[in-house]
N, C-alpha and C positions, 0 to 999 in steps of 0.2 A: 499622417501623426502617428508615433510613437505611444499605444496604450498601457494606463499602470498597468502592474503586476495585478492579477488576480487571486484573490485570496478566499481559503475554502470556507466557507460560509458555518460549518459546523467548528470550524477553530476558533470564531471573535472571541468566545471566552475565555479559553487558554491564554489568547493574546494579550486581550485585556485585562487581564489577572496578572500577567507577565509583565506588561508595563507599570500597571498601581506599584506592584513589588518593587522594581528596579525605581520608581520615581521615586518611592519613601526613600527606600537605600541611599539616593543620590542626593535627597535632600536634608538624612541624617550625615552622610558623607560630609558635606558641605558645611553644615553647621559643627560639627563636633570635632572634623578633623582640619586643623589648620595647617599643617606641613602642606603644601601644594606638590612637593615630591611624592605625595602618600594619596592627599585625596583627589587631583588630577586621573593618576591611572585607574585609580578604582573607579571613579564616573566614566574614565573611556571606553573601562571594560566593560558595566553595566550598559551603557548606551551601543553598543557593538551587540552585548546580549540579546537586546529589546527587538534591533535590525535584525541579527539572526533568527530570534522566534517567530517574526514576520513573513521572512524570505523562506522559510523551512515549510510553511505552511499556503505555500505557493501553489496555484494549479496551472499547470503549464499548458500553453495553446499548441496541440500538435495534431497533424493530420494523420488518419488511419489509412493506409494502403488497402486503395480497392475496396472500399465501403460495401458495394452490394454485392462480394464474393461471401457466402456463408461457409463457406468451406474454412479461412481462415483465420489463425488461431492467433493473437494478439497477447501482449504481456500486459498482465494487470499493474504490473508495477516496475519503477527503476530499481535495478541493482543487480545482483552477480547470481548468473545459476551455479547452484550449490548441490540440486539431486536431479539427474535424470536414470530413472532405474525403473522397472515391472514390479508392482505393487501388488497388493491384494485392497482395496476400498470397499472398507465395512461399516461405515455411515450411512450412507445413502445408496451408492450405485451396485455393491454388493459382489463385485466382482475383479476381476484382474484389468488393472490401468496401466500407463505410464504413467508414472509422477513426474512435474518437472518443479522443482521449487527455486524461489529466487528471495535471496535474502539482501534486506534492505539497508543499509548501515545509516546511521547518525545525520548522513548529508543530502542522501539521497530524497527525491522527491517522494511525501507517504501519503498523496491523492493515490487512488484506485480506479481502474476502469476494466467494464465489461471488455472479454476476451472477443466474444464471439457477437453475432446478431444472433437472437433467440428469446424464446420464452422461457421465464423462471418458473422450475416447475419444483423447487425445495429451496427453502430457508429456514434455518435454524442458528441462534446466538448460544452458545456454551462457554458459561463464565471459568474460570480457572486461577493455574497460578499462571506467574512472569518468571520462567526458566529463562537460559539465553534463547535467542528466537534459532542460531542456527543447530542448536541440540537438536536430535533424533527424536526425542520423546516432546517438545514444543508443542509436534503437530496435533497430541494427542492432549495433552497433561494443561498447557495454556490458554486463555481464555482465548475462542476465537469466533469466526462468525464464517458458515458453510453455506453455499449457495451452487444453485447447477442452473445452468442454463442448456434450451435444448431446441436443434432445427433440424431439419430436414436429412442432415450427414451425422448427427449423433446429439451425443450430451456432453459438455462439459461441467466439472463440478469441480470449485475451487475452494481452499480456506484462507481467508484473512488471520493470520496467527500474531498475538501482542508480543513482543518481545520481552524483557527486563524491565526500562523503564516505562513500557505503554500501560497504560491504566483506562485506555478507551478505545475502540471500535467500532466506527459507523459504518454503517450498509445499508444501501436503498432498495434491496433486495425485497420483492413483494410478489408469492406467488401469484400465476396468473398476467403478468406483465410483460410486456414484449420491451426488448433492452437491445441496444446498438453498439456493436463495437466501435470502443474508444469513446465512447462517452461516461462520465464518471459515475462508479458505485462506489465510492464510500473514502473511508480516510482512515489508517493508523496510526494512532500518535506515538511517535518518535520508532525508534528500534523495532523490526517486525521481519515477518517472512510471509510468502505467498507459496500455498502448494497447490497446483493445481493437475488434474486426474483426467487423460486423454484416452479413447477409447485404443485398443492394442494395435492396431492398422492403421493411427495416423501415420501422420509425415514426419517427422521429427529433427526440425530445423536449428536445435540450438545444442550445446555438450556442458558440462559443467567448468565452468571458469570463465564463460561467454558475459559480457556484460549486455545488458539488456535496457530497452525504454521502452516504458509503458506507451501503449497505442502502434508503438513505430516498429517495434521489432516482431518479426513475426517467429512467433515460438513453434509450430506444426501446423500441417494440412490435413483438416479432417476429410477423411475417405468419401470418392463420391457413391 
């Protein structure tokens, strides 16, 4: 039997609030707009919006490739690869890394997932602005959460970056906790971006323009 869709637990409030607002608008439309050619389309749009918001915060069921391979780095998020370049990561690692950035549009799954098996050795939340997520400065200026995982093959540092419409980032990082690739690590509400920082000797498996899926798409392989 096919299971019902799973909804992100930290998005219940957003969903219920959207339902309540739409329900009030539907009631007001039904009571005060008596022209059916106007009221029916409005109600259909509002119901469609309710369904979309519920679907938007879905948590997909996916299988991570070779779960016990600690070298694999999988995508934190669904979306499009917009950056693959060598940069200096100055917040925590303080060294040159390969940055891979994945941009999530409004229709992508916005739940995020751990990229590797490892222990959380850093977490920091940064309040900030809400400029467009694909803007180069959004990584530093926008609201974002920073996390780092470490295992015997190296460290993977990543940022959950809010976009223009996002106003809340949820991250489950707790320093000292061991996490597993493919399990949910949080959610970014609405348009947003993930910046991932990898060792220079990691074998990169994606290029700019590639579409990737959280959990399933391998972004890189860490060195032995």
